[in-house]
N, C-alpha and C positions, 0 to 999 in steps of 0.2 A: 432130439433129431426132430419131429416132426416141425417142432417152432422153427428150427432152423433154414430146414428146407421152403416154408412159408416163407419167411422174411427174403431167402434168394429170392425167391420166386419173385416176390413184391418188387425188388430193386429191379430185375431183369426185365420185366412189365412196365415199370415207370419208366426204365431206361429207353426202351424201343419207342414207348409213345413218345416220351422228348426229342431222340434223336432226328427224325423228318422236319421236326417245326427247327431247330439247330442250323441244318443242314440249308433250307429254302431260306431263314434270316442270312445264313453267310454268302448264300445266291447273289440274292437280292441287294444286298448292301455290294458286294465285289460289281455288280453288274450296273449298279447306280456310280460306282466309283469310276470303273472304266468308260460309262458312255459321259459321266463328267470331264472324265481327264481328254479322252477325246476331243468333244465340244470346246473344251479350253482351249486345246494345241491346233484345231483347228481354224479356229474364229479368227486370230489374228493375221494369218497373212490373207484372207480375204479382206481385212480391213484394211489393211497396208495397201493392197493392190486399189481396192477402190480411191482410199488415200491420193497415191499415187497417182492414178488419172487423175483427179481432182486437180492435183497439184499441175498438172503439164499441161493439160488444158487452160486453167486459168488467166484470165488477167493479173498480171502481179507486177508491184515499183510502187514505191511513195504515193507518185502520182493517181496513180487509180483512187486515190482518198478521195479527189475534187469531181470524179466523176457522177452525174446527176444517179441517182439511186431507180428512176422511177421514169419512164416518159422515152420520148425516141431517142433521147440524148444519153441515156444508159447504158451498159453493155446489152439487154437483153434487144432495146431499142435499136442500138447500131448494127446489132448481127441480123437485123431484118433489112437494112437499105443499105445499097450499092454505097464504095466508099465516100463518095463525095458527098454523098446524102447524106448519109451518116457522120462524116466531119460537121458539117453545116451545124448539125443537131448538138453538139459538145459547144460548151461555151470556153472552153479554153484553147478552141483551135481555130477562135473566129476572124483572127489575122489569115492564117493560111487559107481559110474558106476564100475572103476578098481578096488574096493574091491569085487562087484557083479559077475563079470566076474573069480576072483580070487576063489571064492569058488563057484562058477561053479552053480549061483543060475536062473541063467539068462531063461533058459528054465521053470526052474520052478516060476520064477516068473511071465512072458509072460503066461503061462498057466493058471495059477489060477483065479478064477472067483470072481466077488465080493469081493475083499480084501481093508482096509487103510494099506497103507505103510507111516510110518513116517522116512521121505526121512531127515537126517542130510546134510547138505552144505559143500562144502568146508571149509569154518572157523570152521565149527563144529569139522571137521576133524583134522585141524590145532592147536587144542586148546591140542590134546594128542601130548605129546612128540614125534620126530619124530622116536627116537629108539623104543619105545613101540607101535609106529604105525607100524613101519616096523615088528617087529615080529608078531604080530598081522595076519598081511598080509602074511605073511610066513607060519603061522597054519590054514591050512583049516579048522579044527573041530571047532576051538574057534571062528575063523571068521564067519563061520557059524553057531555059536551058536549068538553070538553078531546081523549078519544082520538078522537074523530069528526070533529075538527079537523085533524087528522095525515092523513087520508084524504081522496084525490081521484078521482072517480070514472073516470079514467080513466088508460093507463100514459102514462107522460111520460117522453121519451129524455134524456140528457144536453141534448142540442142543444136541447130546449125551456125548461132552467132557465137559459137563458142569459140571457134579461130577461122573466120568465114574472109572470104573472096567474094562478092558477087557484081557481075556485070547492073548497072543499074539502064532505063528507058534511056536519057541522057548517053548512054554509050561510053560512061567514064566507069570506075569502078569505086566501090565502094568497100569498107574493112570492118570486123566487127570480131571484139573479143569479150570474154567472158564467162561467166557462170553463174548458174542457181539462180537468183535476181539482180544481179549487177552484171549490165551490158555497154559497152559504148562503140558506138561507131566513128571511126576514122580517127581512133586514140583523141576526141575531145567533144565530141555530142553523147552525151547519157541519155540511156531510156529511161525514163521517169515513169511510164507506164506501160505495158510492151505482153503482146498476144492479144489484142485485142481483135475481135471478129467482126468482120461485117458478111455482107452477102457474098460478096466476089475477092473479098481481102482480109490481108490480117497487118493491123496496125501498129507500128513501135511507135509510140509519143517520145519525143525526142526535146531534150532541152536547150540546144543549139543548132540552129542553119546549118546544114550542110552546104559548100560553098565546091562545085565541079573544079576536080584538078587539073 
């Protein structure tokens, strides 16, 4: 009898001593699991928001690969200068810069506020027969009309280009269409590097010169 009572008491004491540790272990494990689960659930939306914000603000398009990585002609460098100055530092836009100087539009573009410039590349100008291009460059009035047709008096986001119609400084109208990283202007000129910031403008570099309608 006494022996059985002693064994029962010993078992009860051992169980009582063990129970708090078991409860503590379960509590810690559950807390860690819940904490880890909460962290894993909360992190992705924040990461996705950050990624979306970067994507919406960043320049895009295959032509962006040709932009210098450093210096005044880089994206960071262009963002610090007004648009005509910024374009002059980008080697892919040298013909456009020559045309802007010929038309006397450097100060006009540099002093404008919150504009969008559809900037033809050197290759875009090269599509025009040389004799015709030389003739246009020598005719200031015609050149001014063509160049100001590439400028809209507001900053345009990629979202606005999806199905847009905008009045230009030349008083004509351009239309845009597309989505994601693929946009066209007037159904003919493709944006090869878009959403490029300068201090006073947003630039969309295009592969074909736009002609006033």
